[in-house]
C-alpha positions in Angstrom: 0.0 0.0 0.0 2.9 2.3 0.7 4.5 1.7 -2.7 1.2 2.4 -4.6 -1.0 4.6 -2.5 -3.3 5.8 -5.3 -3.9 2.3 -6.6 -4.6 1.1 -3.1 -7.1 3.8 -2.6 -8.8 3.0 -6.0 -9.0 -0.7 -5.0 -10.3 0.3 -1.5 -7.6 -1.9 0.2 -8.5 -2.3 3.9 -5.7 -4.6 5.0 -2.7 -6.5 3.8 -1.8 -8.9 2.4 -4.6 -8.5 -0.1 -4.6 -10.6 -3.2 -6.8 -9.9 -6.3 -6.7 -11.0 -9.9 -7.2 -8.8 -12.9 -8.6 -10.5 -16.0 -9.2 -8.3 -19.0 -9.6 -5.2 -16.9 -12.0 -6.9 -14.5 -11.2 -7.6 -10.8 -11.6 -11.3 -10.0 -12.4 -12.4 -6.4 -9.3 -12.7 -4.2 -8.5 -13.1 -0.6 -7.1 -11.4 2.5 -4.3 -12.8 4.6 -1.9 -15.7 4.0 -3.3 -19.0 2.7 -1.6 -22.4 2.5 0.1 -23.1 -0.8 -2.5 -25.7 -1.8 -5.4 -23.1 -1.5 -3.4 -20.5 -3.4 -2.8 -22.9 -6.2 -6.6 -23.8 -6.2 -7.4 -20.1 -6.5 -4.9 -19.7 -9.3 -6.5 -22.6 -11.1 -9.9 -20.9 -10.9 -8.4 -17.7 -12.1 -6.8 -19.4 -15.1 -10.1 -21.1 -15.9 -11.9 -17.7 -15.9 -9.2 -16.3 -18.2 -9.6 -19.2 -20.6 -13.4 -18.6 -20.8 -12.7 -15.0 -21.8 -10.2 -16.2 -24.5 -7.1 -14.8 -22.7 -3.9 -16.1 -24.3 -1.8 -18.3 -22.2 -4.6 -19.6 -20.0 -4.0 -23.2 -21.0 -5.6 -25.6 -23.4 -8.3 -26.8 -21.1 -8.2 -24.5 -18.1 -6.9 -27.3 -15.9 -3.9 -27.0 -13.6 -2.5 -30.3 -15.0 -0.5 -33.0 -13.4 3.1 -31.9 -14.0 5.3 -30.6 -11.2 4.7 -27.0 -10.4 6.4 -24.6 -12.7 6.6 -27.0 -15.6 5.2 -25.9 -19.0 1.8 -27.2 -19.8 0.5 -27.3 -16.2 -1.5 -24.0 -16.5 0.8 -22.5 -13.8 1.1 -18.7 -14.5 4.6 -18.9 -13.1 5.9 -21.5 -15.6 7.5 -18.9 -17.8 10.5 -17.4 -15.9 10.0 -14.0 -17.3 6.3 -14.0 -16.3 7.4 -15.1 -12.9 9.8 -12.2 -12.7 7.1 -9.8 -13.7 4.7 -11.2 -11.1 7.4 -11.0 -8.4 8.0 -7.4 -9.3 4.3 -6.6 -9.0 4.2 -8.3 -5.6 7.0 -6.0 -4.5 5.0 -3.0 -5.8 7.7 -2.5 -8.4 5.5 -1.6 -11.4 8.4 -0.1 -13.3 10.3 -3.4 -13.0 7.3 -5.4 -14.2 6.9 -3.1 -17.2 10.6 -3.6 -18.0 10.1 -7.4 -18.1 7.1 -7.2 -20.4 9.0 -4.7 -22.6 11.9 -7.1 -22.8 9.6 -9.9 -23.8 8.1 -7.8 -26.6 11.5 -6.9 -27.8 12.4 -10.6 -28.2 8.9 -11.5 -29.4 7.1 -8.6 -30.9 3.3 -8.8 -30.6 3.4 -11.5 -27.9 -0.2 -11.4 -26.7 0.5 -12.2 -23.0 3.3 -9.6 -22.8 1.1 -7.0 -24.6 -1.8 -7.6 -22.2 0.5 -7.6 -19.2 2.3 -4.4 -20.2 -1.1 -2.6 -20.8 -2.3 -3.6 -17.4 0.9 -2.5 -15.6 0.9 0.8 -17.5 -2.7 1.4 -16.4 -1.7 0.8 -12.8 1.3 3.1 -13.1 -0.8 5.9 -14.4 -3.5 5.4 -11.7 -0.8 5.5 -9.1 0.3 8.9 -10.2 -3.3 10.4 -9.9 -5.1 11.9 -7.0 -8.3 10.0 -7.5 -10.6 12.4 -5.7 -9.1 15.4 -7.4 -9.3 13.7 -10.8 -13.0 12.9 -10.3 -13.8 16.5 -9.2 -11.9 17.9 -12.2 -13.7 15.6 -14.7 -17.1 16.5 -13.2 -16.4 20.2 -13.3 -14.8 20.2 -16.8 -16.5 17.7 -19.0 -14.7 19.1 -22.0 -11.2 18.5 -20.5 -10.0 15.4 -22.4 -7.1 14.8 -20.0 -9.4 14.9 -17.0 -11.8 12.4 -18.6 -8.9 10.1 -19.5 -7.7 10.1 -15.9 -11.1 9.1 -14.6 -11.5 6.4 -17.3 -8.2 5.0 -16.1 -9.4 4.9 -12.5 -12.7 3.3 -13.5 -10.8 0.7 -15.5 -8.5 -0.1 -12.6 -11.6 -0.7 -10.4 -13.0 -3.2 -13.0 -15.6 -0.8 -14.4 -14.6 -1.4 -18.0 -17.9 -0.4 -19.6 -18.0 2.9 -17.7 -14.5 3.7 -18.8 -15.2 2.8 -22.4 -18.5 4.9 -22.4 -16.7 7.8 -20.9 -14.1 7.9 -23.7 -16.7 7.2 -26.4 -18.6 10.2 -25.1 -15.5 12.4 -25.4 -15.0 11.2 -28.9 -18.6 11.9 -29.7 -18.4 15.5 -28.4 -15.0 16.5 -29.7 -13.0 16.8 -32.9 -9.4 17.2 -34.1 -6.6 16.6 -31.7 -8.9 16.2 -28.7 -10.9 13.4 -30.4 -7.7 11.7 -31.6 -6.2 11.8 -28.1 -9.3 10.1 -26.7 -9.4 7.6 -29.5 -5.8 6.6 -29.0 -6.2 6.2 -25.3 -9.4 4.1 -25.8 -7.6 1.8 -28.2 -4.8 1.5 -25.6 -7.3 0.3 -23.0 -8.5 -2.3 -25.4 -5.1 -4.0 -25.1 -5.8 -4.8 -21.5 -8.4 -7.4 -22.6 -8.3 -10.8 -24.2 -9.0 -10.7 -27.9 -12.6 -12.0 -27.8 -13.9 -10.0 -24.9 -17.5 -8.9 -25.8 -17.1 -5.5 -24.1 -14.2 -4.6 -26.4 -16.2 -5.8 -29.5 -19.1 -3.6 -28.5 -16.9 -0.6 -27.8 -15.0 -1.0 -31.1 -18.3 -1.1 -33.0 -19.5 2.1 -31.4 -16.1 3.7 -32.1 -16.3 2.8 -35.7 -19.8 4.2 -36.0 -18.5 7.5 -34.5 -15.5 7.8 -36.8 -16.9 6.7 -40.1 
């Protein structure tokens, strides 16, 4: 909480340790306090199954946790890839810059890697939110509906809290009301938020269709 106070406030963290999952911009149920390893692995298996149902790359062929030893490829363990494990460990330390560096390194060696692309988009979202004063951002957006930067900040906060449709609709509203550079800034930010989601997420498909109707 000390490392990321704005993110902690946005997630309404009451105590630590607090573990949550983020799948396609949506918060998945987590837990408070330390649990035995077996229960943590059971929770991870449920998380990966949910990710598979949303079409998230890297969720495993059948959503099962498999029978191999922990950390072996093919068991559905999110820590099987050493680089993903490094990114996860960085996030657990509150080192979002370190996690971003890992994902950027993965994309350098494998451009377009879907897991790294999604991971970097999520980490960048949290880095941005951590730099905001959430209450001030909301007041500014309410007082200045035409301020594109203010609306973008609140859209980021909404996304970090799992309110994907609210974030999309906020930016689509900006695109509907603006033109020129302001419209392009909102459009580019919206497309960047799409990268947080697995490819077949229905919310992204709906928002993309609305965006197309506004632009063409």
